[in-house]
N, C-alpha and C positions, 0 to 999 in steps of 0.2 A: 515573629513578624505572623500572625494567623493567616488558612488558607480562609479563601472564603470564595462563595459561586457566582461569577459572573453574572449577569444580566445583557440587555438590550443596551441600553444607557449606553453601557461600556465596553461597546463594542470595535470603537475606532479603536482605540487605544488596541484595541487583543487585533486586527487585521492592524496594528504596525508594529506589530510585537513579531506572528506570524511570515510580517514584509522582512523581516533578521534567520530565520530559517525554513526560505521557503522548501525544498526539498523534502527537508527529514518531516518537518511539519503541512506536508504538503496535502493529507486529507481529511485535517482538522478546519484546516482554510475553504479546504472542498464544501464540504460544510456546513460553516456560517457562513460561506457565503451563495449556498443556498436554500438555508433556513435559519441562520441567527441565532442569538444566542437565546430567542427563548424555551424551556428545557422541553415543552411539549410538543413544539415542529421540530425541535433538534435532536430527538429522541436522544439525547444523551445531556450532560452538565458538564460544564466548565467551567473549574476549577483556576485561582488565581492568587498568586502570589505576590505578595511585593506592599506599597504599599497606595490607596489609594489614588495618587496621583503618578506613578512611578511604579506600573506594574513589568514584574523580571520575571518572574514564568509562569506560564500555561502546564496546564495538565487537563487534557475529553478523560471524562468517566457515559462510553458506551459501551457498544458491541467491542471496543476495543478503549484499553485503559493507554493513552498516549499521556506523555510525558510530554513538554515542547522549551526548548532555553532554560532547563532546572536547575540550575543549578545545587553542588549538593546542602543547601541548605535547603530552599528547594525543594529537593528528595524526599528529607527529613520530615518538614514538615507535611507536605503532604503522605507518606505513607501513615504519620502520626494517623494523622485523619482518616485513613484510608482505611485499615486493619479494625476498628470499629466497627468495618459493615463487612456487610457476608459479598461474595464476593458474586460477580453477574455477568463481570465481559467472559471471555472465551481467549482472549490473551494482551500482555504488555510489548508494545513495540513501540520501538524513536531509538535516538540517541542512545546508544548500548550506555552508553556512562550511567546515566540517566535510570534506564528499563532495567540495568542489573545492582546500580542502587536503592533502588524501590524494592526491585523481589530480595535481594540481601534483610528488608526491615519486615515486606512483606509471607516471607514463607514460610515464618511460625503457621500466618495463618489465614494465611488463601491459599499454602500446599497439598498435599502435593501438583508438581506441576507435570505436564505429559511431554513435554519438551522442551530445555533452554535454547534458545541458538545465538549465543555469545559475541559473533564475528558475522556480521555482515552489510560487505560492503555496499555504500551511498554510491552510485555510479550516475554524473548525468550527464548528456554530447550538444552543441547548440549550435552541432555544424550536419550538412549536409556527409554525410559516408559515402566516402572514397571508395569502397567497395561495389559491385552490378548492385540493383535490388533486382530483386525476382518480378515479373511483372505477374507473374499466379497468383501472389497473394493478396488480396482487396480484401477491399470492409464486406463485412459477410452482411445479406438480407435477411430481410426478417423472414422472407417464404424461409432461411435456412439453419434455420434456430433446430429445427430439429438433431439437423447433420451436425449443428457444432457441437449441441449439450451432453452428450456421449462421452469425447471429446472434451468437455471443459468437467465434465465429472473422474475422469482418466486424471487428468493433470490436477484438479485438485485435492486426489483422493491420497497420490504419491509424491506431492507436493508437504501437504498438510497433515497427514499421516491418519483421517477418520479419511469415510466415505463428506460429502456433503446431502446423502439422499436419508442418514439416519435422520437425522433431529428428522422434520416434517413429512418426512418418501419425496427432499427435494421443492420442493416447490417455493421454498421461499428464496431456491438457492438459482431455479427456471428466471423467476421474479429474475433478478438480478440478471440473469445474461441477458432473459431480453430485451432489460434496459440495453447495457451494455449496447446489444447489438440496432434497438431500436433510435440509439443515440450517435450514431456512428462513430463509435468506443472500440468496433469488433473486426480481426483482423482474419485471417484463412486465406491457408492454401486447402483447392480438393482436388485431387485425383479418382476419378472415378467414380467422386460421390464422396470418397469418404475425410475424412477433415488429415492433413497430416501433419501440419502446419497446425500450428494455436497462440494470440495475444492477445490482448485488450489492452487500452487505458482505459486503468480503475477509472483513476483520479485524474481532473485534468481543475490545472489550476490559472491564471491569469502568468503566472509564474513558469509554468509545469504539464508537461504531461507527464502522469505517472506509470510505466508498461506492468503491468504483472501478469500473471500466468499464460507464459510462455514456455508452448507444452511442444514437439514433436510428436510424434507417435513413436512405440517402442521398433518399430520396421524399420523405419528409416533414417533410424540414428545411421549415426557414422559414416552417413554418407554425403556431407557436406552441405546437406541445406536451411542449416540452419542464419548461418551469416551473409546469407542474400536473401532469409526470406527476412532476420533479425532487419537488414538493410535497413526494407518494403518501410517499414511500419517502422520507422523511425525518423525518412521521406518524409510520407507522409504525412504524421505527428507535428511537424517539421514545418512544414507547407501551409498546414490546411489547418491547426490546432493551441502549435505554443512556441514561445520561444526557446523553448524545452524542454530534450529531451530526457527522463533521468528511470530511475526503476534499482532494488539492494536484492541482493541471490548470496546467496549461503555459503561461504567461505572454501565451502570443501568442492562446491562445482566448479571444476576446471575448464569443465570444458564447457558451459553455459561464457565463464569469463571469458575465455580469447574471444566468444564469440562475439558479447562485446566489444572486445577492446580492439577489435578489425573491425566494429561497426563508430569505433570514434568514441566511446561512453573514457571519460578520464575520472576518477575515487574525489570525492568528495567529501567524506565522511565514514564514521563504522554508524550503524546498526545495531539490535541485539532486540530479539522478539523470545517470549517462553506462551507458552500451549495449553492454555487447559482441557 
């Protein structure tokens, strides 16, 4: 069954499919809700697999490559198409079986990868945390971007393994941080003007607010501040933003996983990420 690029006329079918996987497909759903399926507006393409009246699987191709509800047959079909194209994405991220299936087929032409993270638990919470929330954690104000930005750079470098300042001096990354602050989606705790905890609602859809960029300053680690700080983020997100809060975490990050468990997160699947 051929893969085809989808357009605005198939938006309702795409949205229905995304509703079947609202957590792993959250980033794709947010982009489509904001910009539709016209590639010149969406800054990416969305590929579909399945009969025209029975769309089965999706694959978003932009800064990231993200398969959604991709069966083995869909993974093979997407890979056949993509193997003939130059790799432009910086990562492949999504449900582990689909991501690793794509990478198995694309690695010869798109490799090597800088890192492969095959086991990233996907977690979600839909009730307020039972642990007390840190009252010092709040939304970052527009005038505080200069204080937040160094912490955001430190988090990104630590998590991804490269600095966000490397590509264009950090201009695009700073715009992203500014956008999160301006939209009320960035949280921090400040002590003496410095960020000691931060997190963002990096993706927001009608179904979930997805937390990313969780970071504690190195000198504050081990003091037990993360659980209460994260509880504050989850509480605000559930009351103000979306009916659920979700995130994914590296399987080896046991301290973070314990924090999320204390805040009421439950496992709902496994993602994988291939970084270039």
